[in-house]
N, C-alpha and C positions, 0 to 999 in steps of 0.2 A: 619623239618616238610616239607610236600608236598608244592607244589607250592600254592600260592595266586593268585585267580581270581578276578580281579575287572571289573565287568560287567557294563559298562558305564563309558566313558572317559570324562564326562563333568567336571564341577568345583569341585564338592565334589569328584568324582572319582579321578581327577588328584591331588586334595590335598592331599588324601590318598596315592596315588601312590608317591608323591613328599615326603610326611613325613616320610614314611616307609623306603625309599630309602636313604634320606639325615640323618636319625638317624642311619643307619648302621644297623636295625634290619633286613633287608633283602636286597639281592643284586639283580640287574636287571635280571639275569639269572632265579631267584626264582618267578618272578611275571609275570603274562599274563593280558593284558588288552584289553576289547572289546569295540567296536563303530560300529554305522553303516557306517560313511562315511569314505571312504579311504583316504579322505585327512586328516582327524583328526587323523586316525591311522598312517599315514606316519609322522606326527607331533610329536605324542607320542614316536614313534620308534626313532626318530631323537634326541629329547629332553632327553630321559631317558635311551635308550638303551634296552628296554624291548620288549619281544614278544607283538605284538598287532594284533588283528584279527577282523573280523566281525562274525566269527563262535562261538557262545555262547556254544553250545554243546561241542565241541572240547575243548573250553577253561576250562570248568568245570571238563572235564575227569578226569586228574590226580591232581586236586586242593584239599588239606585239607581244605582250608578256600575259600569260595565263597562270595564275597562282591557284593550285589545287589544295585547299585549306579544309577539305571534309573529313570527317572520322574515317578510319580505315575500312569500316564495315560499309560504309557508304561509298566507296570508291568507284566500285565496277559499275553501279548504277549510274553515277555521273559520267564515267567514260564512254558509257554506251549513249549518252545524250550527245556528248561533245566530240567523241572520236573522229567522225567523217567529218567534222567542220573544221578540223585543225590543220593547218598547212605548215610546210617546211621553213616558212618566213617567221613563224611564231616561236616562242620558247615556253615551255611548260616547267615550271617550278612546283614540285610536289612536296608538302609539308605533313603528307599522311605518314604516321608513325609506322614503320616495319615493312613498307611497301617499295619492294626493289623497282628499279628503273625498268627491268624487262618486263615486268608485271604490267606497267602502264604502256609501254611501247607496243605490246601486243594487242593492245585495244583501241589504239588509236591509229590515224593516217600514217602510211610508212614515212620514216625519214625524218619525222617531227622531233627536234632535239628536246631532251628530257634532263632536268636537273633535280636531284633528290636532296631534300633538305632536312636537317633534324634541329629545329630551333627548341628551347626549352621554356619553362614558364615565366622566368623574369622579364622575357620578352615584352611582356605586358606592360611593364614599367621601363622598357627601353634599355634593359642592362642584361639583356638575353644573351646566350651563347648557342652559336648554330654551326653544325659541320654541314659542308655540301659536297657532292660528288656529281660526276657526269655520267649520263647515260650512253649509249652506243653512238647517237648522232649529235651529241653536244660536245663544243670545242672550248676554247678559252674565251672566245666571244660571249658564249652563253653563261658560262661560269662566272665571268666578270659582271655580268648583268643580274645574276641570282645574288652575287655577293654585294653589288650596290644596292639592291633591294632589302636584303637582311642587315646590312650594315646600321640601317636606321632603326634596329631594335637592340643593337648592341655589337658584339664582336662575331667574326666568322672565320672558320678554318676549312682549307681544302684538305680532302682525304680520298683515297680510293674507295670505291663502294664497299670493299671487303671490311673496312674500318668503320662502317657506319653503325653496325650493331655495339661497338665500343664506344661510341660517340653516344649512343642511346643510353648505355649502362653508365657512363661517366658524367655526362652533363644533362641529358635528358633526364634521367631519374635523379639526377644530383640533388636538386632542391629538396627532395622528399629527405635525403640523408642528412642535409643540414637543418631542416625543419625537426627532425627526430633529435638530433643533437641540442637544437636549441629547446625543445620541450624538456629534456632530460635536465639540462642545466638550469632551466626556470624552476623545475620541481626542487632540485637542490638548494637553491635561494630559499625557497619556502621553507624546506625543512631546516635550514640554517636561522629562520625567524623573519626572513624578509617578507613584505607584502608581495602579492603576486604582481602588481602593477611595477613596482620598483625593480623586481627580479628580472621582469620581461624586459624592461628599459634597460638594465645592465646587460642583459645577454645580446639581445638584438643589437644594441649599438657597438658593442664589443667586436659581434662577429662582423658588422659592416666595416668597422675600423681596420679591423685585421685584414679584411679582404681588400681594403684601398691600400694597406701597406705593402702587400703581396703583388698586388697589380701596378699600383702607380710608383711605388719606390723599386719595384723590381727585386725585392727581397726573396731569398730562397726560404721555404718553409723551416728548414732547420736553421737557419741563421737567425729568424724570428722567433723561434721557440728557445734558442739558447740565449738571446738577448734578455729574454723574461725569465731565464732559469737561472737562479743565485745559487751558490753551493750551499748545500745543507737548508735551503729555505723551502718555502710553502710549494712552490710550483714543482719542484722536483720530487717532493713526496707525493703531489697528486699524481704527476707523471708515471711514478712507480706504480701506483694503484692500477692505471690504465693499461699500463704495459702487462702487468701481473694478470688481468682481465681479459688479455688477449684481443684488445680493441683493434690494434692493427691488422692482425691476421683477420679479425671479423670483417672488417673493409675490404679486406681483399677477396675474401669468399663472397661477401654480398654483391659486390660488383661484377665477380665472375658469374654469379648466378643470374644477375640482370641480363648479362650479355648473353648466357645461354637461352634465357625465356625470350629475348628478342630474336634470336635465331629461328626458335621453334615458331614463333608468331610470324616470322617472314615466310617460313615454309608451310603455313596454314595451321599451325597447331593451336 
């Protein structure tokens, strides 16, 4: 394969770079990364041994896969730089949040395949979750290429583009929901007399272990909850309080609100 160009050396861009190099899927000489600041470029060169430049048009010239990893507000300026230089032999994978594939296709050369992806923050520790969808000119081959790229950062699901706002609301914003829950549980531990350090360790490891059970053992959440909930015990007393407080409904409403906001942003709101 030709080179991979990662346009944008920020958090997600660097996570992609790190993942594809550490997995052995690509070597440093096969990757070029771009960024506006020379200091950041020097840092990426030093850390990963890759070609790093501020010239986006030059970076895409001989790339088979072009990853757009800039902030949504910067994407139009980037596309104006590279749009005319792209060809139908290349695949563009955009990880810019809330930007529809049609928005990108209108600003680049005709017929270029575009795949839209929504990764999340745990991608930086290679435990991310990403949804991907195909644009008008992308087929199975381009989706498979994007999937292969993102599998180095965690897991991937394919969805139609109409589902991407739901992906954003559930897994894109999801780490913040778990962080809020962790924060509340840690504070509860402190209220009960535990030190912050001990309470944090208890909560974080419990969240991690529970996630491993749900994923690796294929347990249904109801099955796991019931296995911990004894008749007349401590857990059911806590669950009753959570249900009376409307926690389940609050999550449904919160994630719906996140999806509504994602749609507003996609429409330029």
